[in-house]
C-alpha positions in Angstrom: -76.6 22.5 18.8 -79.1 24.8 18.3 -76.6 27.2 16.2 -75.7 24.3 14.1 -78.7 23.5 13.2 -79.7 27.4 12.4 -76.3 27.3 9.9 -77.5 24.2 8.1 -80.6 25.8 7.6 -79.4 28.7 6.7 -77.0 27.0 4.4 -79.7 24.7 2.7 -81.8 28.0 1.6 -79.1 28.6 -0.7 -77.8 25.2 -1.7 -80.9 23.2 -0.9 -80.8 19.4 -0.4 -82.2 17.4 -3.2 -83.4 14.0 -3.3 -81.1 12.2 -5.9 -84.3 10.3 -7.2 -87.2 12.6 -7.9 -85.3 15.8 -6.7 -87.8 17.2 -3.6 -86.6 18.8 -0.9 -85.3 16.8 1.4 -86.3 17.5 5.0 -84.0 18.0 8.0 -83.9 14.1 8.9 -83.4 12.9 5.4 -80.5 11.8 3.6 -79.9 11.5 0.2 -83.3 10.0 -0.5 -86.8 11.4 0.4 -88.9 9.2 2.6 -91.5 8.8 0.2 -88.9 7.4 -2.6 -87.4 4.8 -0.1 -91.2 3.6 1.0 -92.0 3.1 -3.4 -88.4 1.8 -4.0 -89.1 -1.4 -6.1 -87.8 -3.7 -4.0 -87.1 -7.4 -4.9 -87.0 -8.7 -1.5 -85.0 -11.5 -3.3 -82.8 -11.8 0.2 -85.6 -14.0 1.5 -86.1 -16.1 -1.7 -84.2 -19.3 -2.4 -83.6 -19.6 -6.3 -84.6 -16.2 -7.1 -83.9 -14.2 -10.3 -80.5 -13.1 -9.8 -79.3 -16.8 -8.3 -80.5 -18.0 -11.5 -78.5 -15.5 -13.7 -75.6 -18.1 -12.3 -77.1 -21.5 -12.5 -74.9 -23.8 -14.7 -72.3 -21.0 -14.7 -70.8 -20.3 -10.9 -71.6 -21.8 -7.8 -73.0 -19.3 -6.3 -74.2 -19.9 -2.4 -77.0 -16.8 -2.5 -77.4 -14.3 -4.9 -79.8 -10.8 -4.5 -80.4 -7.4 -5.8 -82.1 -4.7 -3.7 -84.2 -3.5 -5.9 -85.2 -3.6 -10.0 -83.4 -1.0 -12.4 -85.4 0.4 -15.4 -83.7 2.9 -17.6 -85.4 6.6 -17.1 -87.3 5.7 -13.6 -86.5 7.9 -11.0 -84.7 5.1 -9.4 -82.4 4.8 -12.3 -81.1 8.0 -11.2 -79.5 7.1 -7.9 -77.3 4.6 -10.0 -76.6 7.5 -12.3 -75.7 9.8 -9.3 -73.6 7.7 -7.6 -71.7 6.4 -10.5 -70.9 8.9 -13.0 -71.9 12.3 -10.7 -69.4 11.5 -7.4 -71.8 11.1 -5.2 -70.5 8.2 -2.9 -72.3 8.9 0.1 -75.6 7.6 -1.8 -73.6 4.1 -2.0 -72.8 4.4 1.6 -76.5 5.4 2.5 -78.0 2.7 0.2 -75.7 0.0 1.8 -76.6 0.8 5.0 -80.2 0.1 4.2 -79.6 -2.7 1.8 -77.1 -4.0 4.6 -79.5 -3.9 7.6 -82.3 -6.1 6.0 -79.6 -8.8 4.7 -77.8 -8.7 8.3 -81.7 -10.3 9.2 -81.8 -12.7 6.4 -80.1 -16.2 7.4 -79.0 -16.5 3.4 -76.6 -13.9 3.9 -76.1 -12.8 7.9 -73.5 -15.3 8.2 -70.8 -14.5 5.4 -67.1 -13.7 6.9 -65.8 -11.0 4.3 -67.3 -8.4 1.6 -65.4 -7.8 -1.5 -66.5 -4.9 -3.9 -66.1 -5.9 -7.6 -63.0 -4.1 -8.2 -62.3 -1.8 -11.3 -59.1 -1.7 -13.3 -56.9 0.9 -11.6 -56.9 3.1 -14.6 -60.4 3.2 -14.6 -60.4 4.1 -11.4 -58.0 6.7 -11.5 -60.2 8.8 -14.0 -63.4 8.1 -12.1 -61.7 9.0 -9.1 -63.5 6.1 -6.8 -65.1 2.5 -7.2 -68.9 3.1 -6.6 -69.2 -0.2 -5.8 -66.5 0.0 -3.0 -69.1 2.9 -1.3 -72.0 0.5 -1.1 -70.1 -2.5 0.1 -68.8 0.1 2.9 -72.5 0.8 3.8 -73.2 -2.7 4.0 -70.2 -4.3 6.1 -71.4 -1.3 8.8 -75.0 -2.3 9.1 -74.1 -5.8 9.1 -70.8 -5.7 11.1 -68.8 -7.4 8.9 -65.2 -6.9 7.5 -64.6 -5.4 4.1 -61.5 -6.1 1.8 -60.6 -4.2 -0.9 -57.1 -5.4 -1.8 -56.9 -9.0 -2.0 -59.3 -9.0 -5.5 -57.6 -7.2 -8.5 -58.7 -6.3 -11.9 -55.8 -7.2 -13.9 -56.7 -6.6 -17.4 -58.3 -3.2 -18.3 -61.5 -4.0 -20.4 -64.2 -1.9 -22.9 -67.4 -1.1 -21.2 -69.8 -3.5 -21.1 -72.9 -0.9 -21.9 -74.5 -1.8 -25.4 -72.5 -5.3 -25.3 -74.8 -8.5 -26.3 -74.8 -11.3 -23.3 -72.3 -13.4 -25.0 -69.9 -10.3 -25.3 -69.9 -9.7 -21.8 -69.5 -12.8 -20.9 -66.5 -12.9 -23.3 -64.9 -9.3 -22.4 -64.7 -10.3 -18.5 -63.4 -13.9 -18.6 -60.1 -14.4 -16.7 -59.7 -10.8 -15.7 -59.8 -11.0 -12.3 -56.5 -11.9 -10.0 -55.8 -12.7 -6.4 -52.8 -10.8 -4.7 -53.1 -13.4 -1.8 -55.7 -15.9 -0.9 -54.7 -15.7 2.8 -57.6 -13.8 3.7 -60.2 -15.8 1.5 -59.7 -19.6 2.0 -62.4 -21.0 4.3 -64.2 -18.2 3.8 -67.9 -17.2 3.1 -67.6 -14.0 0.7 -70.0 -11.7 -0.4 -69.4 -9.8 -3.7 -70.8 -6.6 -3.9 -71.5 -4.6 -7.2 -74.0 -1.6 -8.2 -76.1 -3.5 -11.0 -76.3 -6.9 -12.3 -77.4 -7.3 -15.8 -75.7 -10.6 -17.2 -74.2 -11.1 -14.6 -70.8 -11.9 -16.5 -68.3 -9.5 -14.3 -69.9 -11.0 -10.8 -69.2 -14.9 -12.2 -65.6 -13.9 -13.5 -65.0 -12.5 -9.8 -66.8 -15.5 -8.4 -64.7 -17.9 -10.8 -61.4 -16.3 -9.1 -62.6 -16.6 -5.9 -64.1 -20.0 -5.9 -60.7 -21.4 -7.0 -59.6 -21.1 -3.0 -60.1 -24.3 -1.0 -63.2 -24.4 1.1 -64.6 -20.5 0.0 -67.8 -19.7 -0.7 -69.5 -17.0 -2.8 -72.7 -14.8 -2.3 -73.7 -11.9 -4.2 -75.8 -8.6 -3.3 -76.1 -5.9 -5.7 -77.9 -2.4 -5.2 -80.0 -3.4 -8.5 -80.8 -5.6 -11.0 -81.5 -4.5 -14.7 
């Protein structure tokens, strides 16, 4: 055990572990994000608030049971770097770790702890092949581990390849993702309360499209949890 710690310290001397948010050197017990950045994370606490701003995004559009985001996203902030590292720099482990922390809070919320199944928002297979992974899947893995819930990455899929949502207007985002998701089978979701997981919610267009597809099945309920809200 002591030898492993010495080896790890030696490796960190030449390849130091840095905080994904502020770039500071991480202490041995810290993972990916330093304690100070976690402490100052601009959390929404929406998992405790009925009718919060994330839920309002879906009002009149999709019958969402509950919705939340873990923290507020602001461009150029240190916390935007977390999303960037996860989404574009291959740091999948950040998604798992943040998912675990988020999931621990969801587990204590009566609004979310009764979900039956967790489904990450799927990427089109071409985009996932190009990126190498689906970032939302790794967030979902962390949440599932903390909540003790199963995860399904197969039933819901993106049948239509679309343009990136970046720089599109609200209406263009809705139009871009309308009717693009399909189900391989309804067996696993019928009668279940599903928690949809994504990295960031902006207009909610993609999540709305997912929810609309899932809610077509009998006695199915959908809730939403995203790592950040822009």
